[in-house]
N, C-alpha and C positions, 0 to 999 in steps of 0.2 A: 107629411109628416114633417114639424121645424124643430132642432134637436131646442129650440130652447127660448123661452116666453120672457119678459120684461118686465114685471108689474109694477105700477105704482097702485098701491090700496085705494076701494075708496073709501071716503069720511064716512064713518058708522059712526061719530062720536059728535057731538059742539062743541069745536075750540077756538080761541083767538085764529090758530093758521086757516081751519076752515073759514072762514068770518072773511079775513083779507084776499082768502085765493079768491071767493066767490065774488067779488066788488072785479075783482079783472083777473080773468082766466089768462092764466102760459102754461104752454111747455114744460115737461121736467126737465129744467137742462142736465144732471144728472145723467139720467137714461137718455137723453140727446145726444152728451160724447162717448156714452158707451154704446151706443149704434152707430154710430161713426167708426169711434176704432172698429167695431163686430164689420161693420159695411167694407172695410179699407182688409179686414185678412177674409174676408168671401169668406164669412158666418151666418147662415139663415137661422132667423131670427122674424119672432114676431112680438109688438111692442105691444105694450094696452094701460095706455094711462087714466083708468077709471078714475082718476080728481077732472079734468081735462073735459073727458067726453060726460061726466055727469052718468057711471055704469052707477049702479049698485052692487052687491057682493052676488047676487043668481046670477045677472046677466056680465060676472066675470069667470064666475065658476063654470056657465055653458060657453062663454067660446075657450075655455080651455080643455072643455071635455074635447070640442071637435077638436083643437089642435092638435090635443096627447100630444105636448112636448114632455124628452128628457127630461130636462132641467126645468126649472121656474125660477127664477132671479127676483127677489123682492126685496124693498128695501121700504124704509121706514124712521120715522126721529122716534123723540122718546117721549113726544105724548103721545104719538097714535102707537105705542110699538101694544100694547093693551090691546088691541080693536087688531092690528097687523098678525098680533099672534093667532088669534082665534079663530082669521081669515087662512093662516094657511093650513090649523086645522084641517080646514070646511076643505082647503083642499085636497089634504090627507085622504080624507073620506069618498072625494071621487077620484081622484089618481092617486090607486095608492103606493103603483111603482115612480112614477116623480123623484126625480131628486129636490128637495126645495133651500134653497137656498138662500139668505139674508146677509144684506150690506146697508151700510147709514152708517149716521150718524152714532147711533144706540149701539150700533151694534157692536161698531168700533170702538168704544168707553167699554162695554162689559160684553165682550164678549164670551167668555168663561158662562158666568149665567143666566144670560138671553138661551147658548143651545141646551145649558141643561136645564132649565127651569122648563123647557119648552118643547117637549117630545116630538113636538110636525115637522120639528127643524131640522135638518140630513148635516146643516154645513152652517157655516157663521162667515161674510169676511171680513174682516180685518182692515181696515182704509181701501184705496182701489180697487172694483172691482173687474177693472179691462183685463190686465193677462188673467188672473183668474176662470174668468169666463171663456172666453179664446181657451182654455188648455182645457176648462173643462170639457166645453164643446166639441172638441177634433176627439178627445181623449177615447178611443176603444170599451173601456173600463174606466167606468169613472172609481170604483172602490178599491181599485189598482194604484190612478193616476191621482187622488184624492189626497192623498201621504206626500207627496211631491212637489205639491205647490205650494210656494211661500202665503201666509197672511192666512191660513183657513183654521177656524176649529169647526170639526168635524166628531160623527158620532161614529164608532165601530166596534159591531158587536155587543153593542151595548154601555163601552164606554167612550165617554168624549177623548177627546185627543187633539190636539192642535200642535201646527209644523211652525216650521221658523217663521221669524217676522218679515216682509214686506220692506225690500232692502231697494230704494227708487233712487233713480238716476239723477244727473244734473240741468235734464230738461223732459221737455213735452213731445219732441222731434218728433217718436215713431208713432204719436197718436193725431187726430185728423180733427176736421172741421166739424158741429155736430149737426147729428143727418136731420133739421128743421122739418126736412120735407116730408117725413113719416106722420108727422101734425098738419091739418088746416090749417089756414090763415087766423094769426092770431093776433092779440090789440096788446099782450105784453110780452116781453123774452127778455132773458136776462144769456148772458155769456160772459164769461172770466177771461183774462189776458193771463194767470199762473195759478197752479196751486198751491198748500201750504201754508204757515206762517211761523217767521220767527220771532215775534213778542212770546211773553207770558205772565198775559190777563189776566187776573184769579180765577172769573167769571165765565172766559171762554175752555173750550177742547176745542186742541190744532187734530182735526178729523185726518189732513189726507201728511202729515207731518210739519216737521220743525221748522222746515227747509224751502224759500218760497225756490217752484220751479217752472218755469215759463214755458209758454208755445210757442211754436211757428209764427210769428208774426201776420204770417200767409196765410194759415189756417185762420185767423180774429181777421180777416180782406175777406173773406168768405163767409164768415159768418154773417156779415155786416152786410152784403153784395146779397144775400141771401134774403135777409128781412128788411131788403131795401125796396128788394124784387118783387115781391108776396102784399107788405105787408105797408106799405113807405109810411104812414100817420100811425105804428105803432108807440107804444111804449117804450125806453127799449134802454135795458141799465147793466151796467156791467157791474156786477156781483161781487168785488176784491173786498176780501173785506180790510183794504188798505191796496187804494187806488194808487198808481205812482211810489211805490213801492222800491221796485231799483229806477232810478228816474231816467237812468239812460237807455234803459228798454225801452218803455213807456215813450221820452221825447218821439226814438225812434220811429216805434208806432204811430202817434200821432203825423206824423211830419208824412207819412207811408197815408195814412186817412187822409191828411188835407190834399197830399201832391197828388194820389188817382179822385178829386173830386166828389169824393163818399161826405166829407167835411159841410159841403152845400146840401146837402138833402137827410143827414143824419140829425135826429134831436135824440140827448140823448143822455143819464145822471150817474154820478158812482158814486162812493164812501171811500172816505181817506179819512187819515191819522194830522191831529192840527199841527204836529209839527214837520211835516214835508214839506207845505204847500210854501209856495214862494210868489210871490208877483209878478216873474217869470214861467213859470211852472203853470199859475190858474191862465195865463193872456191864452198859452199856446192850449189850453184845454178847454179854452170857452170856441175858437179859432176854428177848434177837431169836429163843437160840435156840442157839448155840454153845456149843459144851460140848466143844472142843478147840483149843489154840492151837498150830501151830506156827512157830519162829522161825528167821531165818534166823541163826545163831551165827558159823560160818563159822571161827571161829579163836582160842585160846585166848589169841591174843595182838595187844597193841594196836598196835607196829607194822604187821603184819603185816596187821589191821581199817583200816590209812592205806596201807597197799602197797596193797592191788587197790582200794579204790574203794567197797570198803565202809561210811567213814568212822563206824564205833560206836563203843566202848568196852568193856572186854570190864566193868566197871563196870556199866554197864547193862546191859546182858545179866543181868548177877547179878539187880538191880533189875526186869525187866522180867517175867524167871523167877519169881521168891518173888513178886514182885503178879499176876501169874494164880493161879498155884497159890493164895494164899491166898483167893481168889475160888471158888474152887474148881473152874479147868479142865485138865482134862486138860494135861497139854504137851510137844511134843517138840523137838527139838532137829538144825540143819541142820549138819551139818561140813563142810569137805572139807581131809585130809593135801596138803601140798606147792604151795604158794601160793607166791607168787612169793619167791624168794630169800628162801628162805621154810631156819632151822635146826633141829636134831637139838633143841635147846634147847627152839627154840618149837614145834612138834610133843609136845614134854611136857608146858608147861602147857595147850594144849588135849586132852590127855588128863586132866589135873589137874582144869579150867573141867566138863569132861564128868562127872565123876564128881559134883566140890560141886553142880553145879547138880541132880544128880540127876531126869532128867527124863523122864516117861511112856516114851518112845520118843526111839532117836536115827535117823540116814542119819547113816551117817558115808562120802564115798565118792574115792575119788586123784582130785588132779588132773587133771581131759581136757583137751585143747587143742580146746573146739567151734571151726567155722569161724567169721568174722568176730569172736572175743574177741581183747581185748589177749593173752593167752595164749596165743592163736593163733599171732599175730604175734609176742607174743615167742619163741617155742619156730622158730619157722620162719627165725628172725634169730641161733639160740644164743645168745638173752639170759636175764637176766629168774631166770638157774640148769635153765634147757631146752635140751634140744636134742630134735626131731622125729625119731623112729625112724622116724616110718610116716605115707605117707597113704592106710592099706588102710583105712578108715573102719571094718569093723564090727568094728574093734579099739577103737574109743571109746565107751569103755566106763566110767565112771567105776568102777563095780565089781571088771569082770572085763577090762577094760581093759589094754593096755598099748603103745604109742603113745610115748609122755616117758621121757627121761631126765632124771635129775633130778640136778644136779652135787653136791651134798651128801650124800644119802643113795640106795639103786638101791632098785626099784620093791618086790623084799621086805624092805627096811627095812619098806616106808611100809605092804607086808598085812600084817604080824604086826603094827603098831602100829594097825590098824584095831582086829583078834581083840584087839588087847589092850583096847582102847576097851567091844567091847559086854560080855566077859569082865567086864570092871574095874566097869562101870558099875551091872552086878545083885549083883556078889563084892563091891565094896567100900562098898555101901550095903544089905548084904542083903537082897540079893533074890534069891532064889536058886531058887523056886516060878517068877518066870517069867523069867531064864535058861532052865531047862527045854523052857518054852512057848514062849519064844523059837527056840531050836533047833529043836523042831520040827515049828512053822510051816517054818518055812527049811530045811529037813534037805535034799531036794536044794540050794539056792543053798552051803551049809555045804562039802555032801561035794565038788560041781564048785569050792569055791575049796581046800578042800585037794589032790585032784589037782590042776589047774593050781599051786599052791605045789611039791607035791612036785617037780611033772617040773618047775617050773625050776631050784629048787635046785639037781636030778641035770643040768642042763644047765649050772649054774655048776657047778660039782663037774667038771666035763667040761675046760671051758674050764679052769679051773684046773690039773691035769692036765697038761691040754694043752702047758701055757704050760710048765707048769716043767720038764717035759718036753727041752722044746722049748732051757730054759738045758742043759739037762746035755745 
């Protein structure tokens, strides 16, 4: 019997996350790093990545019953929390003696609500899970140990209690390379170089703290060597929210990638901010094997960029994208419609900026009030031009969600503006073949969006006629 099982729960509902994941299946990067740490500390465990292996709930439960682990660790995003809780309830029915602990972004953002409303959970982990799982796995008595582990909300004699907050060190030296070997070869891998984020964007939740903590560069090189050795043609992404945040550290890492000859075989992409790149830095990134850079541009309005805490400028966005293009990078832009107190004229500015930048690809989402963010707090208080309509977290989706009411426009307007940006990007820049390719690759999403819009427009029309009939 193994003490611990780590589970990436199966998909039970349709979501944008499921659609994107199914296009390119990849190992769960969080579980891979947890596994690396547990292996380093000689703790026996089993990883069941149900999404990667396309396992349904029945198959996962069957494996768990055979393993009969003492501790079962689950992870969940906000959008899938409803399904994951139902899954944990099923686990408890089959393994009532197990200790079920939930981690991940949603649990960290709303720990008290998450455990209080879900009796199947014995504990909720706030922040990183490495230290917590090590302590629980080595405990002779979980009930006696749990109250001494920082970063936990737990249930004791029917009462919800919580321990002290996790205090993170200045680096990740005690951690380890990812244990990707627990998965078969994949076509897509994610790695990261640090944890935490010092920025204060209103629409993001800093799951792993407000301070950036950096990995050992040697551990990163091990990750890269593994990927190259097992799937040299894989799609590799460095999934830092801001690649190059620490210039000296990043340049040192890139130099070692080049010195070790990895750059000749590596092909990777990254995401960064427009205000930290310059020609010298981008040239080094390219030399180290990077082919695509994504920028979090977010808006075409300087007022919005300031109000959201992004604190960049439209001109910096233009300069950064043009510089990356001049050096031969493919570029991608991330945008959000529906920022704090945003107006229709500011959205028009974003649309025009998208056409002007003409990046190779774009991602345009509608503002979603993710728990733990400033936007979520404003929506709860009916401020910032928001009103929260629902706490049904399965509807928290930046492409298909419907949980915010906006003061200056309705959701249907934002959806049509999203459609306009995608068509306009390609048509305005005479990229007609690429538009057809985009529509073909995303045809199921396109069909679902059209159906959603038709249904919503019909409901709005019916409400209008009912209202008019009431007046007469």
